[in-house]
N, C-alpha and C positions, 0 to 999 in steps of 0.2 A: 507309802508313797506321799511325797510332798504335794500339797494342793497348790494351785496358782497363787493364792494369797500368802501361803507360807514361803514359797519361792521368792515372791516379791518383797516380803518383809525382810528376809535374809539379805537380798540384794541391796535394798535401800539402807538397811542398818549398816552394811559394810561401806557403802558409798558415803553416807552421811557421817560415818565415824572416822573418816580419813584425816580429820583435823583441818579441813578446808571447807569453804562454802562452795559446794559442787557447781552451783549455778550463779555464784556471786551473791552480793548483798543488795545490789540495786534491783528495783522492780523490772519485770518484763516491760519493754518499751510500749508495745501495743496495749497492754493492760493499763499502764499508767496514763497513756494518752486518752484512752476511752473513759477511764474513771474521772479524769480531770474535766471532762465535758459534761458531767452530771452535776447540776447545781445543788441539789439537795442531798446531803450526806445522811444516809440511812443505815440499814443493816445489810451487811455483806457476808457472803459465804465463800470460802476458798477450799474446795476439796483437793486432796492430794497435794497439800501445801509444802511438804518437804521442810526445808530449813527456814522458811518464814519470810523470804524477801518481799513477796507481794503483800502479805498480811501486815507486816510492819510498816510498809509504805502507806497502805490504805489507812491504818490506824493513825499515822502521823498527819493524814489529810482530814481527819475528823470522822472517819467511818467507824461504826460499831462492828467489829470483826469477829466472826466465827471461822474457825479453820479446823481441818482434820487431816490425818494421814495414817498410814499403817505402821510407820516407823517410830518407835519410842526415841531413837537417837535423833531423828529429824525434829521431833517435837521439842526435845531438850535444847537443841541448837536454836530453834525458832524462839523459844521463850527467853533464852539468853540474849538473842539479838534484840528482842522487844525491850528487855530490861535495859540494855545498853543505849537504846534510843529513847528511853523514858516514855514508852507507850504500853498500852495494855491490849492483849488479844486473848480470846477464849479459844483454846486449842485442845482437841481431844483425839484419842486413838480410835480409828474406825476401819473396819474391814468393809470394803465397798460391796462385797457379796451380801452383807447383812444391813445395808443402808436403809434407815428409816428417817424421814424428815417430816416436820409439820408442813402442811400445805399453806401457801400464801404467807410465808414467814419472812422472805428476803426481798430487798429492793434490787440487789445485784448478786449474781453468782459468777465468779471468775474461774474459768477452766483453762489453765495455762499448762500446755504440754501434758495433759492427763490422757494417757493412751491405755486402752483396755481391750481384751478380746471382744469380738463382736457381740456375743449374746449378753455379756455383762455390761458392755458399753451402752447398748440400747436401753436396758432396764435402768441403769444409773442416770442416763440423760433424761429419761422420762420422769423419774423421781425428782431430779433437779429442776426441770421445767415446772412441775407442779408446786415446787417450793417457792416459786416467784409470786410476789404480789402483783395484782393487775397494774400494768404500766412498768413493771420491773423488767430487768434485762439480763441476759447471759452474755458475758464477754469471753470469747474462746479464741485461743491461738494454739495450733498444734501442727505437727508435721503432716504434709500431704503424702500421697502414695509416691509422688515423684522423688521423695526424700530417700527412698531405698537405695543404698549404695553410697550415699554421701557420708563423709566422715564427721559431720558437724553435730551428730546426736540423733536420738530417737530410737524406736524399736527396729529390730532387724528382720521383722516379718511383715509382709504386705498387709495382712488383715488387721493389724493393729495401727496402721496409718489411716489418715482420714481421706475421704473423698467428699466432694460437694453433695453428691447424691445421697450418700449415707447420712450426712448431717441433716439434710433436708427431711429425710425420713424420721430420724430420731427426734427432731424438734418441729414436727409438722404443725403443731398447734400454735407456734409462735410466728410473728412477723420477722422474716429473716433477711439479713444482708450478709452475703458470703462472697469472699474473694480469695483466689489463690495468688500467691506472691513469692517471688524469689528475693530473699533478704540475706544480709550478712549478720550472723549472730555473734555477739560478744558478751556471753553470760557465763562467767566462771570457766573453769577448765573443761567442762563437759558439753558446753554449747559454744563452739567456736567455728566460724567459717560460713561459707555459702550454704543456705538452707532453703528448702521448698516448704512453704507453710500454707495453712488455711486460716484465714481470719473470719470470725463470725460474730455478728451482733444479732441476738434474738430477743425480741421484745414481746412481752405478754400483753395481749390486747385488753383494753379497758372496755368492759361490756357497757353499752349504752342502755339506759333505762328510759322507756317512753311512758308518759302519763296521759291518760285521757279523762276528760270530765264526764 
């Protein structure tokens, strides 16, 4: 029997092997906007990065970019896109079920339409939050539960879509700003039309140190 990871690998290899950029080559608008507001360009992680549109954009803005995905086909397309734009990204193959990351390694983690089953999602989000340096932040955009039934993209099961309450639980140690929004997507052939999304900015607190004489 195929595992969830094996099923996802096959699906994404097929989608990314169609000869097109499934979600375009321009970065996600919310991600690009939030990233541009950060003055210091540090180290950035992009899980489930697919064909590399956000990684290549971030590298072109001066970020040191790490990225990973389950799909070898997606990785190859991402590295080709980076080469065509004359930027460098570090991109590896990673099964999220086996995710291990160093703690306090990243200034920003970008989670753009990364949808997972609930048990896996909660664990992965916890690991990613721990990978943030103090003062670092998570930039997340994904489909909300209101997206179910809309043809503009996303999972077809309710439990893989986001709610504000679930994200608050997953990232409870961060300072959070969360909003739900109806937008019009124009991101390649697979993200087109009216969509219901959740936007999240999660900042890791800087612990204050007090000294006494």
